[in-house]
C-alpha positions as CSV (number, residue, x, y, z in Angstrom):
1,G,14.1,-9.6,7.5
2,L,15.1,-10.3,3.7
3,T,18.3,-8.9,3.0
4,G,20.8,-8.9,-0.1
5,H,22.6,-6.9,-2.8
6,H,19.8,-7.5,-5.6
7,V,16.4,-9.0,-4.1
8,T,14.1,-10.0,-6.9
9,I,10.4,-11.7,-6.1
10,R,8.7,-13.1,-9.0
11,G,7.1,-15.7,-10.4
12,L,4.0,-15.3,-8.0
13,S,5.8,-15.6,-5.0
14,N,4.7,-14.7,-1.4
15,I,6.1,-13.3,1.5
16,G,4.2,-12.0,4.3
17,S,3.1,-12.1,8.1
18,A,-0.6,-11.3,9.2
19,T,-2.4,-11.4,12.7
20,F,-5.3,-13.6,13.2
21,A,-6.2,-12.9,17.1
22,G,-5.0,-10.0,19.5
23,G,-1.5,-10.1,19.1
24,G,0.1,-7.9,16.5
25,G,1.5,-8.7,13.1
26,G,4.9,-9.0,12.9
27,T,7.1,-6.3,11.1
28,L,8.4,-7.5,7.5
29,T,11.7,-5.7,6.8
30,I,13.5,-6.3,2.8
31,T,16.9,-4.6,2.4
32,G,18.4,-4.7,-1.0
33,T,21.6,-2.8,-1.0
34,E,21.6,-2.3,-5.1
35,N,18.0,-3.1,-5.7
36,I,14.4,-4.4,-4.8
37,A,12.4,-6.2,-7.7
38,L,9.1,-7.4,-7.2
39,E,7.9,-9.2,-10.6
40,S,5.2,-11.1,-12.4
41,G,2.3,-11.1,-9.9
42,S,4.2,-11.2,-6.5
43,I,3.0,-10.3,-3.1
44,V,4.5,-8.9,-0.1
45,T,1.6,-8.9,2.6
46,T,1.2,-7.9,6.5
47,N,-2.3,-8.1,6.6
48,A,-5.0,-8.2,9.6
49,D,-7.2,-10.9,9.1
50,P,-11.1,-11.0,9.7
51,G,-11.6,-11.6,13.5
52,S,-8.0,-10.0,14.7
53,Q,-7.8,-7.2,16.9
54,G,-4.2,-6.6,17.1
55,P,-2.4,-4.4,14.7
56,A,-1.1,-5.4,11.0
57,G,2.6,-5.6,10.8
58,K,4.4,-3.0,9.3
59,T,6.4,-3.2,6.0
60,V,9.7,-1.9,5.3
61,L,11.4,-1.7,2.1
62,T,15.0,-0.2,2.1
63,T,16.7,0.1,-1.3
64,P,18.3,2.6,-3.7
65,H,15.9,1.1,-6.7
66,L,12.9,-0.3,-6.0
67,L,10.6,-1.8,-9.0
68,I,7.2,-3.3,-8.5
69,A,5.7,-4.8,-11.8
70,G,3.5,-7.4,-13.7
71,G,0.6,-7.2,-11.4
72,S,3.0,-7.6,-8.0
73,V,1.5,-6.1,-4.7
74,V,3.0,-4.6,-1.4
75,A,-0.3,-4.8,1.0
76,S,-0.9,-4.3,4.5
77,Q,-4.6,-4.6,4.3
78,N,-6.9,-4.6,7.3
79,F,-9.9,-6.9,8.0
80,G,-9.7,-6.9,11.7
81,D,-10.4,-4.2,14.3
82,G,-6.9,-2.9,15.0
83,P,-5.2,-0.2,13.3
84,G,-3.6,-1.3,10.0
85,G,0.1,-1.7,9.1
86,T,2.3,1.1,7.6
87,V,4.3,0.7,4.3
88,T,7.5,2.7,4.3
89,V,9.9,2.9,1.1
90,Q,13.2,4.4,1.5
91,G,16.8,4.1,0.4
92,T,19.8,2.8,2.4
93,S,20.9,6.0,4.0
94,G,18.0,8.2,3.0
95,P,16.0,8.6,0.3
96,A,16.0,5.9,-2.4
97,Q,17.2,6.9,-5.6
98,S,14.3,5.6,-7.7
99,V,11.1,3.9,-7.2
100,L,8.8,2.7,-10.5
101,I,5.5,1.5,-10.1
102,S,4.1,-0.2,-13.1
103,D,1.1,-2.3,-14.8
104,V,-2.4,-2.6,-13.7
105,G,-2.6,-4.4,-10.6
106,S,0.7,-3.3,-9.4
107,G,0.6,-1.3,-6.4
108,I,1.2,-0.4,-2.8
109,F,-2.4,-1.0,-0.7
110,T,-3.1,-0.3,3.4
111,D,-6.6,-0.4,2.7
112,T,-9.3,-0.9,5.4
113,T,-12.5,-3.1,5.0
114,S,-15.4,-3.9,7.3
115,F,-17.7,-6.7,6.6
116,N,-21.6,-7.3,7.1
117,L,-21.8,-10.8,9.2
118,D,-25.9,-11.3,9.8
119,G,-26.4,-7.6,10.5
120,T,-23.0,-6.9,12.8
121,I,-20.3,-5.1,11.5
122,L,-17.2,-6.5,11.7
123,G,-13.4,-5.2,11.2
124,G,-13.5,-1.3,12.3
125,G,-9.9,-0.8,12.5
126,S,-8.4,2.3,10.9
127,G,-5.9,1.7,7.5
128,G,-2.4,1.9,7.6
129,S,-0.5,4.8,6.0
130,I,1.9,4.7,2.9
131,S,5.3,6.8,3.1
132,V,7.3,6.9,0.1
133,H,10.8,8.7,0.0
134,A,12.9,9.0,-2.9
135,N,14.2,11.2,-5.5
136,S,12.2,9.9,-8.3
137,V,8.7,8.4,-8.1
138,T,7.0,7.0,-11.1
139,L,3.5,5.5,-11.5
140,Q,2.5,4.3,-14.9
141,D,0.4,1.8,-16.7
142,R,-2.5,1.8,-14.2
143,A,-0.5,0.8,-11.0
144,I,-1.7,2.4,-7.9
145,L,-1.1,3.4,-4.4
146,S,-3.9,3.2,-2.1
147,A,-5.2,4.1,1.5
148,G,-8.5,3.8,1.3
149,T,-11.3,2.7,3.3
150,T,-14.6,0.7,2.5
151,G,-15.6,0.4,5.8
152,I,-16.2,2.1,9.4
153,G,-12.3,2.6,10.2
154,N,-10.5,5.8,8.8
155,A,-8.6,5.5,6.0
156,G,-4.7,6.2,6.1
157,N,-2.6,8.7,4.7
158,I,0.0,8.9,2.0
159,L,3.2,11.1,1.9
160,D,5.0,10.8,-1.1
161,K,8.4,12.9,-0.9
162,A,10.5,13.2,-3.9
163,D,12.1,16.0,-6.2
164,S,10.5,14.1,-9.4
165,I,7.0,12.3,-9.2
166,N,5.2,11.2,-12.5
167,I,2.0,9.6,-12.3
168,Q,1.1,8.8,-15.9
169,S,-1.2,6.7,-18.5
170,G,-4.1,5.8,-15.9
171,A,-2.0,5.5,-12.5
172,Q,-3.5,6.9,-9.5
173,M,-2.4,8.1,-5.6
174,T,-5.6,7.6,-3.9
175,S,-6.5,7.8,-0.1
176,R,-10.8,7.5,-0.5
177,S,-13.8,6.2,1.3
178,S,-15.6,4.3,-1.2
179,I,-18.5,1.3,-1.1
180,R,-17.0,-2.1,-1.5
181,Q,-18.1,-3.6,-5.1
182,T,-17.4,-7.3,-3.9
183,P,-18.8,-9.5,-1.0
184,V,-16.1,-11.1,1.4
185,F,-18.5,-14.0,1.5
186,D,-21.7,-15.1,-0.8
187,G,-24.5,-13.5,0.6
188,E,-23.2,-10.7,2.5
189,V,-25.0,-7.4,2.2
190,I,-22.7,-4.8,1.7
191,S,-22.8,-1.5,4.0
192,P,-22.0,1.8,2.7
193,P,-19.0,3.2,4.3
194,T,-18.7,5.7,7.3
195,G,-14.8,5.8,7.7
196,N,-13.3,9.4,6.5
197,S,-10.7,9.2,3.8
198,G,-6.8,10.3,4.5
199,T,-4.7,12.7,3.2
200,V,-2.4,12.5,-0.1
201,I,0.3,14.7,0.2
202,I,3.4,15.2,-2.7
203,E,6.2,17.4,-1.7
204,G,9.9,17.2,-2.3
205,L,12.4,16.0,-0.2
206,A,13.2,19.7,0.7
207,S,9.8,21.0,-0.2
208,P,8.4,22.1,-3.0
209,A,9.0,19.1,-5.1
210,Q,10.9,20.1,-8.3
211,S,8.9,18.3,-10.8
212,V,5.2,16.8,-10.4
213,L,3.8,15.0,-13.9
214,I,0.6,13.8,-14.0
215,D,-0.3,12.7,-17.5
216,G,-2.9,10.6,-19.4
217,F,-6.8,9.4,-19.4
218,G,-7.6,8.3,-15.4
219,S,-4.4,9.4,-13.9
220,G,-4.5,11.3,-11.0
221,V,-4.8,11.8,-7.1
């Protein structure tokens, strides 16, 4: 794992683990005792790649203050047959104080995808779930929390436990089943998804939440 007082990952940096075969992916832990910041297109991944059968790795972000901005991504996306990895955001001793995910392209993704190889559908694993525990959670400027499926595996779930939740200026929190628009490889015939969408739960640390704001065109759950 990666541990520091102030942990900053920026400048298109990439930290990750992956599984390519039958074994599971490694757990990725990042702990910032003061804060964690992912900026300027940085990527943290624990993906299950095409052809893999083992589970994708888990990602655990532990910090009082988390920032994901500038097109940066935390992802545990599943292209294999095993279960997808989970992403957990938490504080050092209980919930985080604040989570801010901002800017188009920024987000947390645990999507699962199947692909069509000469009529054979590959990649049937389920998607991972996202769990965020914080006093305040803000998604803005088209940032996304996504645990969807575009394949035969079921989508994961999203649990957002916070006293103050703001989803604004085109940001979204979604776990849906939808057809993929981009082929995995040239000439692929994209098949419609058959996996079920997951659930999105928003609640307070001691339910119900004190404040939930969804504001702006395109914003939603």
